[in-house]
C-alpha positions as CSV (number, residue, x, y, z in Angstrom):
1,M,0.0,0.0,0.0
2,M,1.2,3.5,-0.8
3,P,2.5,5.4,2.3
4,T,-0.3,7.5,3.9
5,T,1.9,10.6,4.3
6,T,2.6,10.7,0.6
7,I,-1.1,10.3,-0.4
8,K,-2.3,12.9,2.1
9,A,-0.1,15.5,0.4
10,S,-2.0,14.9,-2.8
11,S,-5.1,17.0,-3.9
12,E,-6.6,13.8,-5.3
13,V,-8.6,11.0,-3.7
14,V,-6.8,7.7,-4.0
15,Y,-8.8,4.5,-3.6
16,K,-8.8,0.7,-3.9
17,Y,-12.1,-1.1,-4.3
18,N,-12.4,-4.8,-3.9
19,L,-14.8,-6.3,-6.4
20,A,-15.3,-9.6,-4.5
21,T,-16.3,-8.0,-1.2
22,G,-17.9,-4.8,-2.7
23,K,-16.0,-2.7,-0.2
24,Y,-13.2,-0.1,-0.3
25,E,-9.9,-1.3,1.1
26,Y,-8.6,2.2,1.4
27,L,-9.7,5.7,0.5
28,I,-7.3,8.6,1.2
29,P,-7.5,11.5,2.0
30,I,-10.7,12.2,4.0
31,T,-13.6,12.6,1.5
32,S,-16.0,14.5,3.7
33,G,-15.5,17.6,1.5
34,L,-16.9,15.7,-1.4
35,S,-20.0,14.1,0.0
36,G,-20.3,14.7,3.7
37,F,-19.1,11.2,4.5
38,S,-15.8,10.5,6.2
39,S,-13.3,8.1,4.7
40,A,-14.4,5.5,7.3
41,A,-18.0,5.9,6.4
42,W,-17.3,5.5,2.7
43,M,-15.3,2.3,3.4
44,E,-18.4,0.7,5.0
45,K,-20.4,1.2,1.8
46,S,-20.3,-0.5,-1.6
47,C,-20.3,1.3,-4.9
48,R,-24.0,0.5,-5.3
49,D,-24.7,2.2,-2.0
50,L,-23.2,5.4,-3.3
51,L,-24.8,5.5,-6.7
52,Y,-27.4,8.0,-5.5
53,L,-24.6,10.6,-5.3
54,I,-24.0,10.4,-9.0
55,H,-25.9,12.9,-11.2
56,P,-29.0,11.3,-12.8
57,H,-27.8,12.1,-16.3
58,D,-24.5,10.2,-15.7
59,L,-25.9,7.4,-13.6
60,K,-26.9,4.9,-16.3
61,R,-23.5,5.3,-18.1
62,V,-21.4,4.8,-14.9
63,Q,-23.6,1.9,-13.6
64,A,-23.3,0.0,-16.9
65,Y,-19.6,0.5,-16.9
66,F,-19.0,-1.0,-13.4
67,D,-21.5,-3.8,-14.0
68,Q,-19.3,-4.9,-16.8
69,L,-16.4,-5.0,-14.4
70,S,-18.3,-6.9,-11.7
71,R,-19.5,-9.6,-14.2
72,G,-15.9,-10.1,-15.4
73,A,-16.7,-8.8,-18.9
74,V,-13.2,-7.5,-19.3
75,H,-11.6,-6.3,-22.5
76,D,-8.5,-4.3,-23.2
77,S,-10.1,-0.9,-23.0
78,L,-11.3,-1.6,-19.5
79,V,-8.0,-2.7,-18.0
80,E,-6.9,0.9,-17.7
81,S,-9.4,3.6,-18.3
82,S,-11.1,6.7,-16.9
83,L,-14.6,8.1,-16.4
84,E,-15.9,11.6,-16.0
85,Y,-19.1,12.2,-14.1
86,R,-20.9,14.6,-11.7
87,L,-21.0,13.8,-8.0
88,K,-23.2,15.4,-5.4
89,T,-21.2,17.3,-2.7
90,N,-22.2,17.9,0.9
91,D,-23.8,21.3,0.0
92,G,-26.2,19.6,-2.4
93,S,-24.5,20.9,-5.6
94,Y,-22.9,18.7,-8.3
95,R,-19.2,18.9,-9.3
96,W,-17.4,17.3,-12.2
97,F,-14.8,14.6,-11.3
98,S,-12.3,12.5,-13.3
99,D,-12.1,8.9,-12.1
100,K,-8.9,7.3,-13.5
101,H,-8.4,3.7,-12.6
102,A,-6.8,0.4,-13.4
103,L,-8.2,-3.1,-13.0
104,L,-6.2,-5.6,-10.9
105,M,-6.8,-9.2,-11.9
106,G,-7.3,-11.9,-9.2
107,P,-5.5,-15.3,-8.9
108,E,-8.0,-17.1,-11.2
109,G,-7.7,-14.5,-13.9
110,R,-10.9,-12.7,-12.9
111,P,-11.2,-9.0,-12.0
112,G,-10.1,-8.7,-8.4
113,A,-10.0,-5.0,-7.5
114,I,-10.0,-1.5,-9.0
115,V,-7.3,1.0,-8.0
116,G,-7.5,4.7,-9.0
117,N,-7.8,8.3,-8.1
118,I,-10.6,10.8,-8.3
119,R,-9.8,14.4,-9.2
120,D,-12.1,17.4,-9.1
121,L,-12.6,18.8,-12.6
122,T,-15.0,21.6,-11.8
123,Y,-12.6,24.4,-12.1
124,E,-11.1,23.0,-15.2
125,R,-14.6,22.7,-16.8
126,L,-15.4,26.2,-15.7
127,A,-12.1,27.5,-17.2
128,E,-12.9,25.5,-20.4
129,K,-16.4,27.0,-20.5
130,T,-15.1,30.5,-19.9
131,L,-12.4,30.1,-22.6
132,H,-15.0,28.8,-25.0
133,E,-17.2,31.8,-24.3
134,F,-14.3,34.2,-24.9
135,A,-13.3,32.4,-28.0
136,H,-16.9,32.7,-29.3
137,I,-16.9,36.5,-28.5
138,V,-13.6,37.0,-30.3
139,S,-14.7,34.9,-33.3
140,R,-17.8,37.2,-33.7
141,S,-15.8,40.4,-33.4
142,K,-15.3,42.3,-36.7
143,D,-12.0,43.8,-35.3
144,Y,-8.8,42.1,-36.4
145,L,-7.1,40.6,-33.3
146,A,-3.7,39.0,-33.1
147,L,-1.0,38.0,-30.7
148,I,2.5,38.6,-31.9
149,D,5.8,37.7,-30.1
150,R,9.0,39.6,-29.8
151,N,10.3,38.1,-33.1
152,Y,7.2,39.7,-34.9
153,T,5.8,36.2,-35.4
154,Y,2.1,35.5,-35.2
155,R,1.1,33.3,-32.3
156,A,-2.7,33.6,-32.6
157,I,-5.1,35.5,-34.8
158,S,-8.9,36.0,-34.9
159,K,-11.2,34.7,-37.6
160,A,-11.8,38.3,-38.9
161,Y,-8.0,38.8,-39.2
162,A,-7.6,35.6,-41.3
163,C,-10.6,36.5,-43.5
164,K,-9.2,40.0,-44.2
165,L,-5.9,38.5,-45.3
166,K,-7.9,35.9,-47.3
167,R,-5.8,33.1,-45.8
168,D,-6.4,30.3,-43.3
169,R,-5.3,30.9,-39.7
170,E,-2.9,28.0,-39.9
171,D,-1.2,29.6,-42.9
172,V,-0.6,32.8,-40.9
173,I,0.3,31.5,-37.5
174,G,4.1,30.9,-37.4
175,N,4.8,33.5,-40.1
176,T,6.2,36.9,-39.4
177,V,4.6,40.2,-39.9
178,V,7.2,41.1,-42.6
179,E,6.2,37.9,-44.5
180,I,2.5,38.9,-44.5
181,F,2.8,42.6,-45.2
182,G,6.2,42.9,-47.0
183,P,9.5,44.5,-45.9
184,E,8.7,48.0,-47.1
185,L,5.5,48.5,-45.1
186,F,7.0,46.6,-42.1
187,N,10.2,48.6,-41.9
188,R,8.6,51.9,-42.6
189,I,5.6,51.8,-40.3
190,I,4.8,48.6,-38.5
191,K,8.2,47.8,-36.9
192,P,8.8,51.2,-35.3
193,M,5.3,51.1,-33.7
194,A,5.8,47.5,-32.6
195,D,9.1,48.2,-31.1
196,R,7.6,51.1,-29.1
197,C,5.0,48.7,-27.8
198,L,7.6,46.0,-27.0
199,G,9.2,48.7,-24.9
200,G,6.1,48.6,-22.6
201,K,4.1,51.5,-24.1
202,N,0.6,51.2,-25.5
203,T,0.8,52.4,-29.2
204,R,-2.0,53.6,-31.4
205,F,-1.9,54.8,-35.0
206,Q,-3.8,55.0,-38.3
207,I,-2.5,53.8,-41.6
208,W,-3.8,53.0,-45.2
209,I,-2.9,49.4,-46.0
210,P,-3.5,47.5,-49.3
211,F,-5.1,44.1,-49.1
212,A,-5.2,41.4,-51.8
213,G,-8.2,41.9,-54.1
214,D,-9.4,45.0,-52.3
215,D,-8.9,48.7,-52.4
216,R,-6.8,50.3,-49.7
217,K,-8.3,50.3,-46.2
218,L,-7.8,52.9,-43.5
219,L,-7.0,51.0,-40.3
220,D,-7.1,52.2,-36.7
221,I,-4.4,50.0,-35.1
222,E,-3.6,49.6,-31.4
223,Y,-0.7,47.6,-29.9
224,T,-0.9,46.6,-26.3
225,P,2.1,44.9,-24.5
226,H,1.7,41.2,-23.6
227,Y,3.2,39.7,-20.5
228,E,3.6,35.9,-20.1
229,K,1.8,34.6,-17.1
230,G,4.0,33.1,-14.3
231,Q,7.2,35.1,-15.1
232,K,9.0,36.3,-12.0
233,K,10.3,39.3,-13.8
234,K,7.7,41.4,-15.7
235,T,9.0,41.5,-19.2
236,V,7.1,42.1,-22.4
237,S,7.0,38.8,-24.4
238,G,5.0,40.3,-27.3
239,Y,2.1,42.5,-28.1
240,V,-1.6,42.2,-28.8
241,E,-2.8,43.9,-32.0
242,C,-6.4,45.2,-32.1
243,T,-7.2,46.7,-35.5
244,R,-10.4,48.2,-36.8
245,D,-11.4,49.1,-40.3
246,I,-12.5,52.7,-40.2
247,T,-12.6,53.3,-44.0
248,D,-16.4,53.7,-44.1
249,L,-16.3,55.8,-40.9
250,K,-13.8,58.1,-42.6
251,K,-16.1,58.4,-45.6
252,L,-19.1,59.2,-43.4
253,E,-16.9,61.8,-41.7
254,A,-16.1,63.4,-45.0
255,Q,-19.8,63.3,-46.0
256,L,-20.7,65.1,-42.8
257,L,-18.1,67.7,-43.4
258,Q,-19.4,68.1,-46.9
259,T,-22.9,68.5,-45.6
260,C,-21.8,71.2,-43.2
261,K,-20.0,73.0,-46.1
262,M,-23.1,72.8,-48.3
263,E,-25.2,74.2,-45.5
264,A,-22.8,77.1,-45.1
265,I,-22.8,77.6,-48.9
266,G,-26.6,77.6,-48.9
267,M,-26.7,80.4,-46.4
268,L,-24.1,82.4,-48.3
269,A,-25.9,81.7,-51.6
270,G,-29.2,82.9,-50.2
271,G,-27.8,86.2,-49.3
272,I,-26.0,86.6,-52.7
273,A,-29.2,85.5,-54.6
274,H,-31.2,88.3,-53.0
275,D,-28.7,91.0,-54.1
276,F,-28.3,89.4,-57.6
277,N,-32.1,89.3,-58.0
278,N,-32.3,93.1,-57.4
279,I,-29.6,93.6,-60.1
280,L,-31.3,91.2,-62.5
281,S,-34.7,93.0,-62.0
282,A,-33.1,96.1,-63.4
283,I,-31.5,94.3,-66.4
284,I,-34.8,92.6,-67.3
285,G,-36.8,95.8,-66.8
286,Y,-34.6,97.9,-69.1
287,A,-34.5,95.0,-71.7
288,E,-38.3,95.0,-71.7
289,L,-38.4,98.8,-72.3
290,S,-35.9,98.3,-75.1
291,V,-38.0,95.6,-76.7
292,A,-41.1,97.8,-76.6
293,Q,-39.3,100.5,-78.6
294,T,-37.7,98.2,-81.2
295,P,-39.5,97.0,-84.4
296,K,-40.1,93.2,-84.5
297,T,-38.5,93.1,-87.9
298,S,-35.2,94.4,-86.6
299,E,-32.3,92.1,-86.0
300,L,-31.8,93.9,-82.7
301,Y,-35.2,92.7,-81.6
302,T,-34.0,89.1,-81.9
303,Y,-31.0,89.8,-79.7
304,Q,-33.2,91.5,-77.1
305,Q,-35.5,88.5,-76.9
306,Q,-32.4,86.3,-76.2
307,I,-31.5,88.7,-73.4
308,L,-35.0,88.4,-71.9
309,Q,-35.0,84.6,-72.2
310,A,-31.6,84.3,-70.5
311,G,-32.8,86.8,-67.8
312,Q,-35.8,84.5,-67.2
313,R,-33.6,81.5,-66.9
314,A,-31.4,83.5,-64.4
315,T,-34.6,84.4,-62.4
316,D,-35.6,80.7,-62.2
317,L,-32.1,79.8,-61.2
318,I,-32.1,82.4,-58.4
319,K,-35.5,81.0,-57.3
320,H,-33.9,77.5,-56.9
321,I,-30.9,78.9,-55.0
322,L,-33.3,80.5,-52.6
323,E,-35.3,77.3,-52.3
324,F,-32.0,75.4,-51.6
325,S,-31.0,77.9,-48.9
326,R,-34.4,77.7,-47.3
327,K,-34.7,73.9,-47.8
328,N,-38.1,74.3,-49.4
329,R,-39.8,71.4,-51.2
330,Q,-39.8,72.0,-55.0
331,E,-43.0,71.5,-57.0
332,L,-42.9,69.3,-60.1
333,Q,-44.6,70.5,-63.2
334,P,-45.3,68.9,-66.7
335,V,-42.2,69.4,-68.8
336,Q,-41.6,68.5,-72.5
337,I,-38.0,67.4,-72.5
338,K,-37.8,68.1,-76.3
339,N,-38.2,71.8,-75.8
340,V,-35.7,72.0,-73.1
341,L,-33.2,70.0,-75.1
342,N,-33.6,72.2,-78.2
343,E,-33.2,75.4,-76.1
344,V,-29.9,74.1,-74.6
345,L,-28.4,73.0,-77.9
346,D,-29.3,76.3,-79.6
347,F,-27.7,78.2,-76.8
348,I,-24.6,76.1,-76.5
349,R,-23.9,76.0,-80.3
350,A,-22.5,79.5,-80.2
351,S,-20.0,78.6,-77.5
352,L,-18.6,75.5,-79.1
353,P,-15.8,75.7,-81.7
354,A,-16.5,74.8,-85.3
355,T,-14.4,71.6,-84.9
356,I,-17.2,70.2,-82.7
357,A,-20.4,69.0,-84.5
358,I,-23.7,68.5,-82.8
359,E,-25.9,65.5,-83.7
360,R,-29.4,65.5,-82.2
361,K,-31.9,62.7,-82.6
362,I,-35.2,63.4,-80.9
363,E,-37.7,60.5,-81.0
364,S,-40.1,61.6,-78.2
365,E,-42.7,64.3,-77.8
366,A,-43.7,63.1,-74.3
367,Y,-44.0,65.1,-71.1
368,V,-42.6,64.3,-67.7
369,R,-43.2,65.6,-64.2
370,G,-40.1,67.5,-63.3
371,D,-38.4,70.8,-62.9
372,A,-37.5,72.5,-66.2
373,T,-34.7,74.6,-64.7
374,H,-33.0,71.5,-63.1
375,I,-33.3,69.6,-66.4
376,Y,-31.8,72.6,-68.2
377,Q,-28.9,72.7,-65.8
378,I,-28.2,69.0,-66.2
379,L,-28.2,69.1,-70.0
380,M,-26.1,72.3,-70.0
381,N,-23.5,70.8,-67.7
382,L,-23.3,67.6,-69.7
383,C,-22.9,69.5,-73.0
384,V,-20.4,72.0,-71.6
385,N,-18.2,69.1,-70.1
386,A,-18.4,67.3,-73.5
387,G,-17.3,70.4,-75.3
388,F,-14.4,70.9,-72.9
389,A,-13.3,67.3,-73.4
390,M,-13.1,67.8,-77.2
391,R,-11.8,71.4,-77.2
392,K,-8.3,70.4,-78.6
393,K,-9.1,67.8,-81.2
394,G,-12.7,68.4,-82.0
395,G,-15.3,65.6,-82.4
396,F,-19.0,64.9,-82.2
397,L,-21.5,65.7,-79.5
398,K,-24.4,63.3,-79.8
399,I,-27.8,63.7,-78.1
400,R,-30.6,61.2,-78.4
401,L,-34.0,61.4,-76.8
402,S,-36.2,58.3,-76.9
403,E,-38.8,56.3,-75.1
404,I,-38.3,52.9,-73.5
405,E,-40.5,50.3,-71.6
406,L,-39.0,49.0,-68.3
407,D,-40.3,45.7,-66.8
408,A,-40.0,44.6,-63.1
409,A,-36.6,43.0,-63.7
410,S,-35.2,46.1,-65.3
411,V,-36.1,48.4,-62.4
412,A,-35.2,45.9,-59.6
413,P,-31.8,47.5,-58.9
414,T,-33.5,50.8,-58.3
415,P,-36.4,50.3,-55.8
416,E,-37.8,53.8,-56.2
417,M,-38.6,53.1,-59.9
418,K,-41.7,51.3,-61.0
419,P,-42.2,49.3,-64.2
420,G,-43.6,51.4,-67.1
421,R,-42.7,53.8,-69.9
422,Y,-39.8,56.2,-69.4
423,I,-37.9,58.8,-71.4
424,K,-34.3,58.0,-72.1
425,L,-31.9,60.8,-72.6
426,R,-28.4,59.8,-73.9
427,V,-25.5,62.3,-74.2
428,S,-22.2,61.1,-75.6
429,D,-19.1,62.5,-77.1
430,T,-15.8,61.5,-78.8
431,G,-13.6,63.1,-76.1
432,S,-10.8,61.5,-74.1
433,G,-13.2,60.0,-71.4
434,M,-12.7,59.8,-67.7
435,T,-10.3,57.8,-65.5
436,P,-11.8,55.4,-62.8
437,E,-10.6,57.9,-60.1
438,I,-12.5,60.8,-61.7
439,K,-15.7,58.6,-62.2
440,K,-15.8,58.0,-58.5
441,R,-16.1,61.8,-57.8
442,I,-18.4,62.9,-60.6
443,F,-21.3,63.6,-58.2
444,D,-19.1,65.4,-55.6
445,P,-20.3,69.0,-55.3
446,F,-17.8,71.5,-56.8
447,F,-15.5,68.8,-58.1
448,T,-13.8,69.8,-61.3
449,T,-10.8,68.6,-63.4
450,K,-10.3,72.1,-64.9
451,E,-7.3,74.1,-63.9
452,K,-7.6,77.1,-61.6
453,G,-8.0,80.5,-63.2
């Protein structure tokens, strides 16, 4: 028998159970902390007497196992094995235990006794559960998390980190940061920041980083020193990286800034529009007086009509500026696009060089509900930009107005549109075109590719 002094120093319960007598031969140390019974009381009972202490969900499995041993139904897997089950303690709660044991054979080759040790697994199970819960939380995080050692080698990364790199975690762990992001970016940005963190200081910075298959992403990166548990001397063994993609947030910030600018411009434009409207009233007034005194057959009369028409357009434009500054809702009226288109082309023809030819193809007489001034501005901007693109080599400005029928499948990408008949306006030119970078900004207010001056 093992010396009692040695066994009592152990945190485990060591036992020997005689299968022939159905009694414990020894049970050390005292087990009252487990069940409320002393070691002596346990030794007076058989295994079957103590089955009520086993959790009901584990009872059938444990009972069947020991019945096999008692009947002598022994096979290799039972000679040395282990069980895990829940056992009721003296406070009425259940705790997990590991029962590792070996079978001792008797003189006739039949099972004689079981020797083993019982160890409390409750804290291990609790730690496993807590670790699993934290792993679940980390796996659901959209932040990119990683543990990196002093050699800049990845020791662990989150699921989001691996997905962003478009690689399996196993392919990243064990590699260095320089192998993942390249020497240029590593030496220029990452290493100086990592070294600062390895010196014991929390480090945070923002950087644009290219990823495979994606555009550049703006990342907010924080490095936190990592200390190995159990070290006597508190030394930094690596750092924890917590990275967040703030590209969309930066875009929203830019949009908010642009909104504030537009609001300020609206207030400024409202004040200017009032003053300009006063000046324009005088211009239109004197033009009308001039028209009244000029014969209709005079060439001057035609020029004066153009002045009045342009003045009316300016008046409508000022009206829209004032509506914009006051945030008023604009009323839509029936508009014949054909008339607006012809007016724009007649007006712009005089400003285009002779090397640019205008081809118009109007196939619709239909009306739409809209704002004539806004449509005029859109057409004018498209034609002016087309003329600017062809100013050096010349070319063709082509405008086509037609009607089309859209079904449910055609309008599906645009939820606000409904199936039905629509007017299609197409403006094209033979200019140099736009780069992808410029296309991304064509709807930015006040964006232009023209030089200053």
